[in-house]
DSSP file (Angstrom, degrees, kcal/mol; ACC not computed):
  #  RESIDUE AA STRUCTURE BP1 BP2  ACC     N-H-->O    O-->H-N    N-H-->O    O-->H-N    TCO  KAPPA ALPHA  PHI   PSI    X-CA   Y-CA   Z-CA
    1    1 A M     >        0   0    0      0, 0.0     4,-2.2     0, 0.0     5,-0.2   0.000 360.0 360.0 360.0 -37.5    5.0    3.8  -15.1
    2    2 A A  H  >  +     0   0    0      2,-0.2     4,-1.3     1,-0.2     7,-0.1   0.874 360.0  53.4 -61.4 -37.9    5.9    7.5  -15.0
    3    3 A I  H  > S+     0   0    0      1,-0.2     4,-0.7     2,-0.2     3,-0.4   0.937 111.1  45.4 -63.6 -47.2    6.3    7.2  -11.2
    4    4 A N  H >>>S+     0   0    0      1,-0.2     4,-1.9     2,-0.2     3,-0.9   0.865 106.6  58.6 -63.7 -38.7    8.6    4.3  -11.4
    5    5 A R  H 3<5S+     0   0    0     -4,-2.2     4,-0.4     1,-0.3    -1,-0.2   0.802  97.4  62.5 -63.7 -30.0   10.6    6.0  -14.2
    6    6 A R  H 3<5S+     0   0    0     -4,-1.3    -1,-0.3    -3,-0.4    -2,-0.2   0.850 110.4  40.0 -63.8 -32.1   11.3    8.9  -11.8
    7    7 A F  H <<5S+     0   0    0     -3,-0.9    -2,-0.2    -4,-0.7    -1,-0.2   0.864 140.0   0.1 -83.7 -36.9   13.2    6.5   -9.5
    8    8 A T  T  <5S-     0   0    0     -4,-1.9    -3,-0.2     2,-0.2    -2,-0.1   0.701  72.8-131.0-125.9 -31.4   15.0    4.3  -12.1
    9    9 A G      < +     0   0    0     -5,-0.5    -4,-0.2    -4,-0.4     2,-0.1   0.500  67.8 128.8  82.4   2.6   14.4    5.3  -15.7
   10   10 A L        -     0   0    0     -6,-0.3    -1,-0.3     1,-0.1    -2,-0.2  -0.450  56.0-113.9 -95.3 167.2   13.7    1.6  -16.3
   11   11 A A        -     0   0    0     -2,-0.1    45,-1.3     1,-0.1     2,-0.3  -0.258  40.6 -77.4 -90.2 173.9   10.8    0.0  -18.1
   12   12 A V  B     -A   55   0A   0     43,-0.2    43,-0.3     1,-0.1     3,-0.2  -0.544  30.9-155.9 -71.1 136.4    8.0   -2.3  -16.8
   13   13 A R  S    S+     0   0    0     41,-3.2     2,-0.3     1,-0.3    42,-0.2   0.865  84.7   9.0 -82.4 -36.7    9.2   -6.0  -16.3
   14   14 A D     >  -     0   0    0     40,-1.9     4,-2.0     1,-0.1     3,-0.3  -0.805  58.6-168.3-149.9 102.0    5.7   -7.4  -16.7
   15   15 A I  H  > S+     0   0    0     -2,-0.3     4,-2.6     1,-0.2     5,-0.2   0.807  91.2  56.8 -65.3 -30.2    2.7   -5.3  -17.9
   16   16 A G  H  > S+     0   0    0      2,-0.2     4,-2.1     1,-0.2    -1,-0.2   0.900 107.7  46.8 -66.0 -40.3    0.2   -8.0  -16.9
   17   17 A L  H  > S+     0   0    0     -3,-0.3     4,-2.5     2,-0.2    -2,-0.2   0.857 112.3  52.0 -68.7 -33.8    1.5   -8.1  -13.3
   18   18 A L  H  X S+     0   0    0     -4,-2.0     4,-2.6     2,-0.2     5,-0.2   0.971 110.0  47.3 -63.7 -53.0    1.3   -4.3  -13.3
   19   19 A A  H  X S+     0   0    0     -4,-2.6     4,-1.8     1,-0.2    -2,-0.2   0.874 112.6  50.8 -58.7 -38.9   -2.3   -4.2  -14.5
   20   20 A S  H  X S+     0   0    0     -4,-2.1     4,-1.4     2,-0.2    -1,-0.2   0.941 110.6  47.5 -60.2 -49.3   -3.2   -6.9  -12.0
   21   21 A A  H  < S+     0   0    0     -4,-2.5    28,-0.2     1,-0.2    -2,-0.2   0.877 113.4  49.0 -59.9 -39.9   -1.6   -4.9   -9.1
   22   22 A L  H  < S+     0   0    0     -4,-2.6    -1,-0.2     1,-0.2    -2,-0.2   0.791 113.4  46.5 -70.9 -29.7   -3.3   -1.7  -10.2
   23   23 A G  H >< S+     0   0    0     -4,-1.8     3,-1.4    -5,-0.2     4,-0.4   0.658  89.3  85.1 -85.5 -17.6   -6.7   -3.4  -10.5
   24   24 A R  G >< S+     0   0    0     -4,-1.4     3,-2.2     1,-0.3    -1,-0.2   0.887  81.2  59.1 -58.6 -42.1   -6.6   -5.3   -7.2
   25   25 A P  G 3  S+     0   0    0      0, 0.0    10,-0.3     0, 0.0    -1,-0.3   0.800 106.5  51.2 -59.6 -23.3   -7.9   -2.4   -5.0
   26   26 A Q  G <  S+     0   0    0     -3,-1.4    -2,-0.2    -4,-0.2    -3,-0.1   0.437  85.0 128.7 -90.1   0.7  -11.1   -2.4   -7.2
   27   27 A A    <   +     0   0    0     -3,-2.2     7,-2.8    -4,-0.4     8,-0.7  -0.149  33.0 178.7 -58.5 146.1  -11.6   -6.2   -6.8
   28   28 A S  E     -B   33   0B   0      5,-0.3     2,-0.3     6,-0.2     5,-0.2  -0.966  16.0-159.3-143.1 162.7  -15.0   -7.5   -5.7
   29   29 A A  E >  S-B   32   0B   0      3,-2.6     3,-1.5    -2,-0.3    -2,-0.0  -0.969  76.5  -5.6-145.3 127.3  -16.6  -10.8   -5.1
   30   30 A F  T 3  S-     0   0    0     -2,-0.3     3,-0.1     1,-0.3    -1,-0.0   0.820 131.2 -54.2  57.1  35.1  -20.3  -11.7   -5.0
   31   31 A G  T 3  S+     0   0    0      1,-0.2     2,-0.4     0, 0.0    -1,-0.3   0.528 117.3 107.8  83.5   4.7  -21.1   -8.0   -5.4
   32   32 A R  E <  S-B   29   0B   0     -3,-1.5    -3,-2.6     2,-0.0    -1,-0.2  -0.941  75.5-107.5-121.6 140.3  -19.1   -6.9   -2.4
   33   33 A D  E     -B   28   0B   0     -2,-0.4    -5,-0.3    -5,-0.2    -6,-0.1  -0.381  15.9-146.9 -62.6 138.8  -15.8   -5.0   -2.5
   34   34 A A  S    S+     0   0    0     -7,-2.8    -1,-0.2     1,-0.3    -6,-0.2   0.796 101.1  35.2 -70.2 -31.2  -12.8   -7.2   -1.5
   35   35 A Y  S    S-     0   0    0     -8,-0.7    -1,-0.3   -10,-0.3     6,-0.1  -0.835  76.9-177.3-127.6  91.5  -11.3   -4.0    0.1
   36   36 A P        +     0   0    0      0, 0.0     2,-0.3     0, 0.0    -1,-0.1   0.607  59.2  45.9 -74.8 -16.2  -14.2   -2.0    1.4
   37   37 A D  S  > S-     0   0    0      1,-0.1     4,-2.0    -4,-0.0     5,-0.2  -0.818  85.7-107.9-126.6 166.4  -12.4    1.1    2.7
   38   38 A L  H  > S+     0   0    0     -2,-0.3     4,-2.3     1,-0.2     5,-0.2   0.860 115.4  53.7 -62.2 -37.6   -9.7    3.4    1.4
   39   39 A W  H  > S+     0   0    0      1,-0.2     4,-2.2     2,-0.2    -1,-0.2   0.882 109.7  46.6 -66.7 -40.0   -7.0    2.1    3.7
   40   40 A S  H  > S+     0   0    0      2,-0.2     4,-2.5     1,-0.2    -1,-0.2   0.850 111.2  53.1 -73.7 -30.8   -7.5   -1.5    2.7
   41   41 A K  H  X S+     0   0    0     -4,-2.0     4,-1.9     2,-0.2    -2,-0.2   0.919 111.1  45.8 -63.0 -43.5   -7.5   -0.5   -1.0
   42   42 A A  H  X S+     0   0    0     -4,-2.3     4,-2.4     1,-0.2    -2,-0.2   0.888 112.6  51.2 -66.6 -37.8   -4.2    1.3   -0.5
   43   43 A A  H  X S+     0   0    0     -4,-2.2     4,-2.8     2,-0.2    -2,-0.2   0.896 108.3  51.2 -66.7 -39.1   -2.8   -1.6    1.4
   44   44 A A  H  X S+     0   0    0     -4,-2.5     4,-2.4     2,-0.2    -1,-0.2   0.873 110.7  50.7 -61.7 -37.4   -3.9   -4.1   -1.4
   45   45 A L  H  X S+     0   0    0     -4,-1.9     4,-2.7     2,-0.2     5,-0.3   0.955 111.5  45.8 -63.1 -51.5   -2.1   -1.8   -3.9
   46   46 A V  H  X S+     0   0    0     -4,-2.4     4,-2.5     1,-0.2     5,-0.3   0.955 115.0  48.7 -58.6 -52.4    1.1   -1.7   -1.9
   47   47 A H  H  X S+     0   0    0     -4,-2.8     4,-2.8     1,-0.2     5,-0.3   0.896 113.2  46.3 -51.0 -48.2    1.0   -5.5   -1.4
   48   48 A S  H  X S+     0   0    0     -4,-2.4     4,-2.8   -27,-0.2     5,-0.3   0.912 112.3  47.4 -69.2 -44.3    0.4   -6.2   -5.1
   49   49 A V  H  X S+     0   0    0     -4,-2.7     4,-1.3   -28,-0.2     6,-0.3   0.936 118.4  41.8 -68.1 -41.6    3.0   -3.9   -6.5
   50   50 A I  H  < S+     0   0    0     -4,-2.5    -2,-0.2    -5,-0.3    -1,-0.2   0.948 121.5  39.2 -69.7 -46.0    5.7   -5.2   -4.1
   51   51 A R  H  < S+     0   0    0     -4,-2.8    -2,-0.2    -5,-0.3    -3,-0.2   0.839 117.8  48.2 -74.3 -32.4    4.8   -8.9   -4.3
   52   52 A N  H  < S-     0   0    0     -4,-2.8    -1,-0.2    -5,-0.3    -2,-0.2   0.772  90.3-154.1 -77.6 -25.4    4.0   -8.9   -8.0
   53   53 A Y     <  +     0   0    0     -4,-1.3    -3,-0.1    -5,-0.3    -4,-0.1   0.911  26.0 167.7  54.5  53.9    7.3   -7.1   -8.8
   54   54 A P        +     0   0    0      0, 0.0   -41,-3.2     0, 0.0   -40,-1.9   0.729  55.1  64.2 -71.3 -22.5    6.1   -5.6  -12.1
   55   55 A F  B    S-A   12   0A   0    -43,-0.3   -43,-0.2    -6,-0.3     4,-0.2  -0.646  83.2-124.7-100.5 158.2    9.0   -3.1  -12.5
   56   56 A M  S    S-     0   0    0    -45,-1.3     2,-0.3    -2,-0.2    -1,-0.1   0.858  92.7  -4.0 -64.4 -35.7   12.7   -3.9  -13.0
   57   57 A E  S    S+     0   0    0    -46,-0.2    -1,-0.2     1,-0.1   -49,-0.1  -0.942 114.9  40.7-150.3 164.8   13.5   -1.9   -9.9
   58   58 A A     >  +     0   0    0     -2,-0.3     4,-2.4   -51,-0.1     5,-0.2   0.773  55.9 145.4  66.9  33.0   12.0    0.4   -7.3
   59   59 A N  H  > S+     0   0    0      2,-0.2     4,-2.4     1,-0.2     5,-0.1   0.863  73.5  49.5 -69.3 -34.9    8.8   -1.6   -6.7
   60   60 A K  H  > S+     0   0    0      2,-0.2     4,-1.8     1,-0.2    -1,-0.2   0.936 114.5  43.7 -68.4 -45.7    8.8   -0.7   -3.0
   61   61 A R  H  > S+     0   0    0      1,-0.2     4,-2.3     2,-0.2    -2,-0.2   0.896 115.3  49.1 -65.4 -40.3    9.2    3.0   -3.6
   62   62 A T  H  X S+     0   0    0     -4,-2.4     4,-2.8     1,-0.2     5,-0.2   0.927 109.4  51.8 -69.2 -40.8    6.7    3.0   -6.4
   63   63 A S  H  X S+     0   0    0     -4,-2.4     4,-2.5     1,-0.2    -1,-0.2   0.888 109.3  50.9 -57.7 -38.6    4.2    1.2   -4.3
   64   64 A T  H  X S+     0   0    0     -4,-1.8     4,-2.5     2,-0.2    -1,-0.2   0.924 112.5  44.9 -67.0 -45.1    4.6    3.8   -1.6
   65   65 A V  H  X S+     0   0    0     -4,-2.3     4,-2.3     2,-0.2    -2,-0.2   0.925 112.6  52.3 -66.3 -41.0    4.0    6.7   -4.0
   66   66 A L  H  X S+     0   0    0     -4,-2.8     4,-2.6     2,-0.2    -2,-0.2   0.929 111.6  46.4 -59.0 -47.1    1.1    4.9   -5.6
   67   67 A A  H  X S+     0   0    0     -4,-2.5     4,-2.4     1,-0.2    -2,-0.2   0.934 112.1  49.1 -63.0 -46.5   -0.6    4.4   -2.2
   68   68 A L  H  X S+     0   0    0     -4,-2.5     4,-2.7     1,-0.2    -1,-0.2   0.871 112.0  49.7 -60.9 -39.2    0.0    7.9   -1.1
   69   69 A N  H  X S+     0   0    0     -4,-2.3     4,-2.9     2,-0.2     5,-0.3   0.921 109.2  51.8 -64.1 -45.8   -1.4    9.2   -4.3
   70   70 A L  H  X S+     0   0    0     -4,-2.6     4,-0.8     1,-0.2    -2,-0.2   0.913 113.6  44.0 -58.2 -45.1   -4.4    7.0   -4.0
   71   71 A L  H ><>S+     0   0    0     -4,-2.4     5,-2.5     2,-0.2     3,-0.7   0.938 114.2  50.7 -65.8 -46.7   -5.0    8.3   -0.4
   72   72 A R  H ><5S+     0   0    0     -4,-2.7     3,-2.0     1,-0.2    -2,-0.2   0.919 107.4  50.2 -59.7 -48.7   -4.4   11.9   -1.5
   73   73 A V  H 3<5S+     0   0    0     -4,-2.9    -1,-0.2     1,-0.3    -2,-0.2   0.677 108.1  56.0 -64.0 -17.4   -6.8   11.9   -4.4
   74   74 A N  T <<5S-     0   0    0     -4,-0.8    -1,-0.3    -3,-0.7    -2,-0.2   0.135 129.9 -90.7-103.1  17.4   -9.5   10.5   -2.1
   75   75 A G  T < 5S+     0   0    0     -3,-2.0     2,-0.4     1,-0.3    -3,-0.2   0.504  80.5 135.6  98.7   1.4   -9.2   13.3    0.3
   76   76 A T      < -     0   0    0     -5,-2.5     2,-0.6    -6,-0.1    -1,-0.3  -0.738  55.1-126.5 -92.0 135.2   -6.6   12.1    2.8
   77   77 A D        +     0   0    0     -2,-0.4     3,-0.2     1,-0.1    -5,-0.0  -0.708  32.4 172.4 -81.0 117.1   -3.9   14.6    3.9
   78   78 A V    >   +     0   0    0     -2,-0.6     3,-0.9     1,-0.1    -1,-0.1   0.072  45.7 105.9-111.6  20.2   -0.5   12.9    3.3
   79   79 A D  T 3  S+     0   0    0      1,-0.2    -1,-0.1    32,-0.0    -2,-0.0   0.774  82.2  42.5 -74.7 -26.6    1.7   15.8    4.0
   80   80 A D  T 3  S+     0   0    0     31,-0.2    -1,-0.2    -3,-0.2    -2,-0.1  -0.141  80.2 157.3-114.4  38.7    3.0   14.6    7.3
   81   81 A V    <   -     0   0    0     -3,-0.9     2,-1.1     1,-0.1    30,-0.2  -0.328  49.2-119.2 -66.5 142.0    3.6   11.0    6.5
   82   82 A D     >  -     0   0    0     28,-2.9     4,-1.9     1,-0.2     3,-0.3  -0.714  28.7-169.5 -82.0 100.0    6.0    9.1    8.7
   83   83 A T  H  > S+     0   0    0     -2,-1.1     4,-2.1     1,-0.2    -1,-0.2   0.814  82.8  55.0 -68.9 -30.2    8.5    8.1    6.0
   84   84 A E  H  > S+     0   0    0      2,-0.2     4,-2.2     1,-0.2    -1,-0.2   0.889 108.7  48.9 -63.9 -39.0   10.4    5.6    8.3
   85   85 A A  H  > S+     0   0    0     -3,-0.3     4,-2.3     2,-0.2    -2,-0.2   0.873 109.6  52.2 -68.3 -38.7    7.1    3.8    9.0
   86   86 A M  H  X S+     0   0    0     -4,-1.9     4,-2.6     2,-0.2    -2,-0.2   0.928 109.9  48.6 -62.2 -44.7    6.4    3.7    5.2
   87   87 A L  H  X S+     0   0    0     -4,-2.1     4,-2.4     1,-0.2     5,-0.2   0.923 110.8  50.8 -65.8 -41.2    9.8    2.2    4.5
   88   88 A S  H  X S+     0   0    0     -4,-2.2     4,-2.4     1,-0.2    -1,-0.2   0.900 109.9  50.9 -62.4 -38.8    9.2   -0.4    7.3
   89   89 A I  H  X S+     0   0    0     -4,-2.3     4,-2.5     2,-0.2    -2,-0.2   0.965 111.0  47.8 -57.8 -53.2    5.9   -1.3    5.8
   90   90 A A  H  X S+     0   0    0     -4,-2.6     4,-2.2     1,-0.2    -2,-0.2   0.880 113.5  46.7 -61.4 -39.4    7.4   -1.8    2.3
   91   91 A V  H  X S+     0   0    0     -4,-2.4     4,-2.2     2,-0.2    -1,-0.2   0.910 110.8  52.6 -69.4 -40.2   10.2   -4.0    3.6
   92   92 A A  H  <>S+     0   0    0     -4,-2.4     5,-3.1    -5,-0.2     6,-0.5   0.916 111.4  47.9 -61.4 -41.9    7.8   -6.1    5.8
   93   93 A V  H ><5S+     0   0    0     -4,-2.5     3,-1.4     3,-0.2    -1,-0.2   0.923 110.3  50.2 -63.5 -44.9    5.7   -6.7    2.6
   94   94 A A  H 3<5S+     0   0    0     -4,-2.2    -1,-0.2     1,-0.3    -2,-0.2   0.845 113.0  47.3 -64.0 -36.2    8.7   -7.6    0.5
   95   95 A N  T 3<5S-     0   0    0     -4,-2.2    -1,-0.3    -5,-0.1    -2,-0.2   0.399 112.9-120.7 -83.1   1.3    9.8  -10.1    3.3
   96   96 A S  T < 5S+     0   0    0     -3,-1.4    -3,-0.2    -4,-0.3    -2,-0.1   0.814  76.1 127.4  58.8  34.3    6.2  -11.5    3.5
   97   97 A D      < +     0   0    0     -5,-3.1     2,-0.3    -6,-0.2    -4,-0.2   0.467  62.0  44.7 -94.5  -0.9    6.0  -10.5    7.1
   98   98 A I        -     0   0    0     -6,-0.5     2,-0.2    -5,-0.1    -2,-0.1  -0.995  67.9-144.6-146.0 143.0    2.7   -8.6    6.9
   99   99 A D     >  -     0   0    0     -2,-0.3     4,-2.4     1,-0.0     5,-0.2  -0.466  38.6 -93.6-102.9 179.2   -0.7   -9.2    5.3
  100  100 A V  H  > S+     0   0    0      1,-0.2     4,-2.3     2,-0.2     5,-0.2   0.897 122.4  53.9 -64.3 -42.2   -3.1   -6.7    3.7
  101  101 A D  H  > S+     0   0    0      1,-0.2     4,-1.5     2,-0.2    -1,-0.2   0.915 113.0  43.2 -58.9 -43.9   -5.1   -6.2    6.8
  102  102 A K  H  > S+     0   0    0      2,-0.2     4,-2.6     1,-0.2    -1,-0.2   0.868 110.3  56.2 -68.1 -38.2   -2.0   -5.3    8.9
  103  103 A I  H  X S+     0   0    0     -4,-2.4     4,-3.1     1,-0.2    -2,-0.2   0.908 104.8  53.8 -62.0 -41.0   -0.7   -3.1    6.0
  104  104 A A  H  X S+     0   0    0     -4,-2.3     4,-1.9     1,-0.2    -1,-0.2   0.909 111.4  44.7 -59.5 -43.4   -4.0   -1.1    6.1
  105  105 A V  H  X S+     0   0    0     -4,-1.5     4,-2.1     2,-0.2    -1,-0.2   0.894 113.7  49.6 -68.3 -41.3   -3.5   -0.4    9.8
  106  106 A A  H  X S+     0   0    0     -4,-2.6     4,-2.7     2,-0.2    -2,-0.2   0.914 110.0  51.8 -64.5 -42.5    0.2    0.4    9.4
  107  107 A L  H  X S+     0   0    0     -4,-3.1     4,-2.3     2,-0.2     5,-0.3   0.936 109.4  49.1 -57.4 -48.1   -0.6    2.8    6.6
  108  108 A R  H  X S+     0   0    0     -4,-1.9     4,-2.4     1,-0.2     6,-0.5   0.890 112.7  48.0 -63.0 -39.5   -3.2    4.6    8.7
  109  109 A V  H  X S+     0   0    0     -4,-2.1     4,-1.3     1,-0.2    -1,-0.2   0.928 114.7  46.1 -63.1 -46.3   -0.7    4.9   11.5
  110  110 A A  H  < S+     0   0    0     -4,-2.7   -28,-2.9     2,-0.2    -2,-0.2   0.781 121.5  35.0 -70.4 -28.5    2.0    6.1    9.3
  111  111 A V  H  < S+     0   0    0     -4,-2.3   -31,-0.2   -30,-0.2    -3,-0.2   0.893 130.1  29.4 -94.3 -48.3   -0.1    8.7    7.4
  112  112 A E  H  < S-     0   0    0     -4,-2.4    -3,-0.2    -5,-0.3    -2,-0.2   0.608  96.5-134.3 -88.3 -11.0   -2.5   10.0   10.1
  113  113 A R     <  +     0   0    0     -4,-1.3     2,-0.3    -5,-0.5    -4,-0.2   0.929  53.8 146.0  55.7  46.0    0.0    9.4   12.9
  114  114 A V        -     0   0    0     -6,-0.5    -1,-0.2    -5,-0.2    -2,-0.1  -0.727  56.6 -98.1-105.7 162.1   -2.6    7.7   15.1
  115  115 A E        -     0   0    0     -2,-0.3     2,-0.0    -3,-0.1    -1,-0.0  -0.609  45.5-108.2 -75.4 136.8   -2.2    4.9   17.5
  116  116 A P        -     0   0    0      0, 0.0     2,-0.4     0, 0.0    -1,-0.1  -0.373  31.9-113.4 -65.6 145.4   -3.1    1.6   16.2
  117  117 A F        -     0   0    0     -2,-0.0   -12,-0.0    -3,-0.0     3,-0.0  -0.647  32.3-176.0 -80.9 129.5   -6.3    0.0   17.5
  118  118 A D    >   -     0   0    0     -2,-0.4     3,-2.5     1,-0.1     4,-0.3  -0.968  20.5-150.2-127.8 114.5   -5.8   -3.1   19.5
  119  119 A P  T 3  S+     0   0    0      0, 0.0     3,-0.4     0, 0.0     4,-0.2   0.659  95.2  64.9 -60.1 -13.6   -9.0   -4.8   20.7
  120  120 A R  T >> S+     0   0    0      1,-0.2     3,-1.4     2,-0.1     4,-0.5   0.523  74.6  90.9 -86.6  -3.6   -7.1   -6.1   23.8
  121  121 A W  H X> S+     0   0    0     -3,-2.5     3,-1.7     1,-0.3     4,-0.5   0.869  76.7  62.5 -61.4 -36.1   -6.5   -2.6   25.1
  122  122 A H  H >4 S+     0   0    0     -3,-0.4     3,-0.7    -4,-0.3    -1,-0.3   0.787  96.9  61.0 -58.3 -27.2   -9.8   -2.7   27.2
  123  123 A L  H <4 S+     0   0    0     -3,-1.4    -1,-0.3     1,-0.2    -2,-0.2   0.709  98.2  58.6 -72.9 -21.3   -8.1   -5.7   29.1
  124  124 A L  H <<        0   0    0     -3,-1.7    -1,-0.2    -4,-0.5    -2,-0.2   0.603 360.0 360.0 -84.4 -14.0   -5.3   -3.4   30.3
  125  125 A A    <<        0   0    0     -3,-0.7    -1,-0.2    -4,-0.5    -2,-0.1   0.484 360.0 360.0 -78.5 360.0   -7.5   -0.9   32.0
């Protein structure tokens, strides 16, 4: 909530949706993590905050900061993040143009500035 207030000064719209969004990266089913790696956990967080819309404003910005904080506290260097790519990810999520798996890849590309893996690349050689 403090992160969102830095952007808007406004309150939470729905505390239940916020709790749900914040808990999603820790979800499991049948004893297995629903999001088994850090990138997919960050992606689930971004997706949930944007799609659940728990804040009155700045859900995209807040989701980006939350994801970067999650990555940072788990040892990922986020100092050279591609901010334009992060904005594109947030807009794509808001427009329902991208799913969690693709968000995870896009986050890794934006944060680590690596080329995305495409299993079809071996066919191009």
